[in-house]
C-alpha positions as CSV (number, residue, x, y, z in Angstrom):
1,X,-45.7,12.1,25.7
2,X,-43.7,11.4,28.8
3,X,-40.7,9.1,28.7
4,X,-38.9,7.1,31.3
5,X,-35.1,6.3,31.7
6,X,-34.0,3.8,34.3
7,X,-30.7,3.6,36.2
8,X,-30.2,0.4,38.2
9,X,-28.2,0.1,41.5
10,X,-25.4,-2.4,41.3
11,X,-25.6,-3.8,44.8
12,X,-29.3,-3.6,45.6
13,X,-32.6,-4.5,43.9
14,X,-33.3,-0.8,43.5
15,X,-33.4,1.7,40.6
16,X,-34.1,5.3,39.9
17,X,-36.6,6.1,37.2
18,X,-36.1,9.5,35.6
19,X,-39.4,10.6,34.1
20,X,-39.4,13.4,31.5
21,X,-42.6,15.4,30.8
22,X,-44.5,17.5,30.4
23,X,-42.4,19.9,28.5
24,X,-39.2,20.6,30.6
25,X,-40.3,18.9,33.8
26,X,-38.5,15.9,35.3
27,X,-39.5,13.6,38.1
28,X,-37.4,11.1,40.1
29,X,-39.0,7.8,41.3
30,X,-37.2,5.2,43.4
31,X,-38.1,1.6,42.3
32,X,-37.8,-1.5,44.4
33,X,-37.2,-3.9,41.5
34,X,-37.9,-7.0,43.7
35,X,-41.3,-6.0,45.1
36,X,-42.3,-3.3,42.6
37,X,-42.7,-0.6,45.3
38,X,-42.3,3.0,44.2
39,X,-41.3,6.1,46.1
40,X,-41.9,9.5,44.4
41,X,-39.3,12.2,44.9
42,X,-38.2,15.4,43.2
43,X,-40.0,17.3,40.5
44,X,-37.7,19.9,38.8
45,X,-37.9,22.1,35.7
46,X,-35.0,22.2,33.4
47,X,-33.0,19.5,31.6
48,X,-31.6,16.4,33.2
49,X,-29.1,14.6,31.0
50,X,-30.2,11.1,31.8
51,X,-27.3,9.3,30.2
52,X,-24.8,11.3,32.3
53,X,-26.5,10.5,35.6
54,X,-25.7,7.6,37.9
55,X,-26.8,5.9,41.1
56,X,-24.5,4.8,43.9
57,X,-24.2,1.0,44.2
58,X,-26.2,1.1,47.5
59,X,-28.8,3.4,45.9
60,X,-28.3,6.2,48.5
61,X,-26.9,8.8,46.2
62,X,-27.9,10.2,42.8
63,X,-25.4,11.9,40.6
64,X,-26.9,14.1,38.0
65,X,-26.0,16.7,35.3
66,X,-28.6,19.5,35.2
67,X,-29.3,22.5,33.0
68,X,-31.7,24.9,34.8
69,X,-34.9,25.8,33.1
70,X,-34.9,29.3,34.5
71,X,-32.4,32.1,35.0
72,X,-30.0,31.5,37.9
73,X,-29.1,34.6,39.9
74,X,-25.9,33.1,41.3
75,X,-23.2,33.2,38.6
76,X,-20.9,31.1,40.7
77,X,-23.1,28.1,39.9
78,X,-22.3,28.3,36.2
79,X,-24.8,27.8,33.5
80,X,-25.3,24.1,34.5
81,X,-23.8,21.7,37.0
82,X,-23.0,18.2,38.2
83,X,-24.3,17.4,41.6
84,X,-24.9,14.6,44.1
85,X,-28.1,14.3,46.1
86,X,-29.9,11.7,48.2
87,X,-32.1,9.6,45.9
88,X,-34.9,10.2,44.9
89,X,-34.4,13.9,45.6
90,X,-32.3,16.5,43.9
91,X,-31.2,18.6,46.9
92,X,-27.6,19.2,46.0
93,X,-25.2,18.0,48.7
94,X,-22.1,18.6,46.6
95,X,-21.9,20.5,43.3
96,X,-19.4,21.1,40.5
97,X,-20.2,24.2,38.4
98,X,-20.1,23.9,34.6
99,X,-20.3,26.4,31.8
100,X,-20.9,24.0,29.0
101,X,-23.0,20.9,28.4
102,X,-20.2,19.2,26.5
103,X,-19.0,17.3,29.6
104,X,-20.6,17.0,33.0
105,X,-22.1,14.1,34.8
106,X,-20.2,11.1,35.9
107,X,-20.3,7.6,37.4
108,X,-19.9,6.1,40.8
109,X,-16.9,3.7,41.2
110,X,-18.2,2.8,44.6
111,X,-20.4,4.5,47.1
112,X,-18.0,7.4,47.8
113,X,-15.6,7.3,44.8
114,X,-16.7,9.1,41.7
115,X,-15.4,9.7,38.2
116,X,-16.6,13.0,36.6
117,X,-17.0,13.6,32.9
118,X,-15.7,16.6,30.9
119,X,-13.8,19.5,32.2
120,X,-13.0,19.4,35.9
121,X,-13.6,22.3,38.3
122,X,-13.4,22.6,42.0
123,X,-16.6,21.9,43.9
124,X,-18.7,25.0,44.8
125,X,-17.6,26.3,48.2
126,X,-21.2,26.1,49.4
127,X,-21.5,22.5,48.4
128,X,-18.4,20.6,49.8
129,X,-17.5,17.1,48.7
130,X,-17.7,15.6,52.1
131,X,-16.8,11.9,51.8
132,X,-16.9,12.0,48.1
133,X,-13.5,11.4,46.4
134,X,-12.7,12.0,42.8
135,X,-10.9,9.4,40.7
136,X,-9.3,9.9,37.3
137,X,-10.9,7.2,35.2
138,X,-13.5,6.9,32.4
139,X,-17.1,7.9,33.1
140,X,-19.1,6.0,30.5
141,X,-22.6,7.0,29.6
142,X,-25.8,5.0,30.5
143,X,-27.5,3.8,27.4
144,X,-30.5,1.7,26.4
145,X,-29.6,-1.8,25.4
146,X,-31.8,-1.6,22.3
147,X,-33.4,-5.0,22.8
148,X,-37.0,-3.7,22.4
149,X,-37.5,-1.8,19.2
150,X,-39.6,1.3,19.6
151,X,-39.0,1.5,23.4
152,X,-37.9,4.8,25.1
153,X,-35.4,2.8,27.1
154,X,-34.7,-0.9,27.8
155,X,-32.2,-3.0,29.8
156,X,-31.9,-5.8,32.3
157,X,-32.7,-5.6,36.0
158,X,-30.6,-7.2,38.8
159,X,-32.3,-10.6,38.1
160,X,-31.4,-10.3,34.4
161,X,-35.1,-9.8,33.5
162,X,-35.7,-7.7,30.5
163,X,-37.4,-4.4,31.3
164,X,-38.3,-1.5,29.1
165,X,-40.3,1.8,29.0
166,X,-42.7,3.3,26.4
167,X,-44.9,6.4,26.7
168,X,-44.5,6.8,30.4
169,X,-45.1,3.2,31.2
170,X,-42.8,0.6,32.7
171,X,-42.8,-3.0,31.4
172,X,-41.1,-6.3,32.3
173,X,-40.9,-9.5,30.2
174,X,-41.7,-12.6,32.2
175,X,-42.0,-16.1,30.8
176,X,-41.9,-14.5,27.3
177,X,-45.0,-12.4,28.0
178,X,-45.2,-8.7,28.6
179,X,-46.2,-7.3,32.0
180,X,-47.2,-3.7,32.8
181,X,-45.3,-2.9,36.0
182,X,-46.3,0.7,36.5
183,X,-48.1,3.5,34.6
184,X,-46.7,6.9,35.2
185,X,-48.1,8.5,32.0
186,X,-50.7,10.6,33.8
187,X,-48.5,12.3,36.4
188,X,-48.6,16.0,36.7
189,X,-45.8,18.2,38.2
190,X,-46.1,18.4,42.0
191,X,-42.8,19.9,43.3
192,X,-42.2,19.5,47.0
193,X,-39.4,20.5,49.3
194,X,-36.9,17.8,49.9
195,X,-37.4,16.1,53.4
196,X,-34.9,16.7,56.1
197,X,-33.2,13.3,55.7
198,X,-32.4,14.2,52.1
199,X,-30.5,17.3,53.2
200,X,-28.0,15.5,55.5
201,X,-24.4,15.9,54.3
202,X,-22.6,13.1,52.7
């Protein structure tokens, strides 16, 4: 059964939905929370640690912690890594190698200042930081608010409306009634190369 985890942008009516399933596949979907328009992005096999991910306040950049699902031939990447891409893709623009899943991930302080979790390493030489600056401050995890029992995730959108996910479906509570916003339960993996705009440096 697929599950959805939502990370909301702080300055725009936009969010990233992280869809998990089937098995070790993950899919990113950009969501316009005002008009309920969806843009499908990356499909990737491995493990995204949803609670350690974040979205820049303007929704341009996605910070993620990733454990590959297949053997990586380049040992300089470590066994897993924290990276920043252009949402809703996962083409790494800057990348910090990790060798443990104990830490990793982070939070955007603003669009170009980031706090990383766990042990700190230098960015990989092939993935320079660009305009990203690291700050030494806490990087709290994203968590469900727990307002809807039995949901996979729940929280509040930018208009303070209650939203939640269950079984690959996205719901919103309006006027005390439940509305199905989108059904992503039947998606199947369809990996595509990131578009050129998603490969532009930060």
